N, C-alpha and C positions, 0 to 999 in steps of 0.2 A: 321619447322615441327619437326626436331630433338631434340630442347630444350623442346617441350611438351612431346615427348617420354622419354626423359631424366629425366624430373621431375616427371613423372608417374612411372618410374622404381624406383626412389629414393623413392616416396611414398610407394610403394610396398615393397621395401627393409626396410623401417622403420618398417611397419606393420608387415613383416617377422620376423624382429629382436626382436620385442615386444612379438610376438607369441612364438618364440623359447625361449625367457627369461622366459615367463609365464609357458611354458611347462618344462622347466628345474627346475624351481621353485617348481613346483607342484610334479615332481619326487622326488626333494629333500626332500619336505615336507613329502610326503608319506613313504619314506624311512627312514628319520632321525626324524622327528618330532612326527608322529603319535604313534610310538612305546614308546614315552615318556608319553603317556596320563595318565596311572595309576599313575605314579610318581608325575605327574604335579597335578593330581585330589587330591592326598594325601597332597600335599604341600599347594594346595588351601584350602582345609578342615581344616589343620591345622592352616592357617595364615589368615582366613576370617570368622568372626563370623557368618554371616547371610547365613546359608547354602542353602538358596533358591536362592542366587546369584552365586552359584558355576557354574552352566552350562553357564550362560551368560558371566561370566569371563573367562571361558574356551574357548568359542567362541570368545571372543574379543582378547584374547592372540593369537588364531590361525590366525585371521584376520591380527593383527599386524605383526606376524612372517612371514606370507606369502607375505603380502605387502612389508616388508624388503627384503625378499627373491628374489622377482622380480628385484628389484633394485641392490642387490647383495647377493649372498648366503652366510650366515656367515660360517666361517671355523670349529667353534666349537658349533655345533648345541644345544647340552644340554645347555653349559653356556649361549648361547644366549637366549634360549626359557625361562630359569629361571630368566635372567636379565630382561627380557621383561615383565614376569610375576611379579617380584618385583616391578618394575616400575609402572605397571599397578594399582597394590594395593595401592600403595603410591598415586597415581594421584586420585584413587577412595576416599581415605580418604579425600584428600584435597577438592575435588569437594563437597562431602558430608558435609564438616565441621565437621567431626566425631571427638569428643574427647574421646579417649580410657580412660577408667575409670581407669585402671591400672597406666596411665600416669599422673593423676591428683591428686596430694596430697591434695589440698585444695579444699574441696567441693563447696566453693564460686565460684570458677573459673569454676567448672562444671556448676553450675546454671547459671553463666553469659552466657554460650555458648548455653543455651536451649532458643528457641524463643517461645515465647506464642502467640498463633494466636489471632488476633483482632476479634471484633465483625462482621466484614464484611467477615471474612475468609470464611465461606461456600459459599457466593455468588460469591466470586472470583474463588474458587474451582469449582464450578458448569460450570461457564463461561470457565474456563480452559479445563475442562473435555470435554465440549462441542466442543471446538476449535479442541482439540486432536481428537475426535470421526470424526469430518467432514474432518480433514486432512488424517485420516485412510481410510475413506470412498472414498477419491480421489484417493488412490493408485492403480496401477494396480493389477489385481486379483492375480497374483503369488506373489506379495510383501505382499499384504492385508492379505492373506492366512497365510503366515509365520508369520508375526507380530502378527496376532490374536493368532495363536497357541503357539509362543514360547513366548511373552511378556505379553499375557492377559489370555490364558488358562494355561500357565505354562508346555506346554510339552517339553521335552527335544529335543535336535537337532535330535538324532536318531529317536524319536517318530514321530516328525514332518516330517521327511524325509521318514519314513514308510507309515504314513498317506497319504502324498502327493503323493507317489510313485517317489521320487527324491532321490538324492544321498545326504548324510549329508553336504558335501562341498557346494552343491547347496543351501542348506537351508542357509548356512553362507553367501553364496553370495546375495542370495535374501534379507536376513535381512540386511546386509550392505547397498545394494541398497535402500531399504525400509527406513532405519533410516536417510540416507542421503537426501531422498526425502521429509520425514516428516520434517525433520530440515528446508528445503527449504520452504516448504508448510508453516509450523507453523511460523517460524521467519520472512518469507517474509510477511506474514499476519500481524504480530505483528509491523514490521517497517511501513507498509501502514497504519495501525491504528494510530501510533504516528505521522506521517507527517501531517503538517497543511495543510488544504485544501485552 
């Protein structure tokens, strides 16, 4: 009977430690990171051409910084936040296969980077949109509302929080949860379609 009690105490201790780390990370985030928002927004606007992505980039930076702080709080908040931001921008450029026009001296190299859609492109796009819509419909209501407002209707994090009556950090948490669930729903479905029966 003592062993069961000891293991439940350990489990409670682990949960308590994780909760304490999350609380410390949140305190650090509010104290050290949020005051950098104006400077960070200026940095993002200066270094990213598509201004409609700025709010999403800011959200993604916040999520990465907060997640890292839960594991270990960085000693120099500003340096860590801007290094995270720079790395995120580099990753986005790679993910999108963006070829910056200033970096391309030879216009033929730029033309080679442009993909021209085939004749069946519209059908494929419609099918993909239908699958995405179905996946969004399967989300829990709180996640679905945030995804629709942030990613489809284009509301900022603050506007979404105000309209839903929740804190901006909760909007970020719901969006992260929703995007993970969408990836599972969407890519899980893709995997099932590819497997032979």
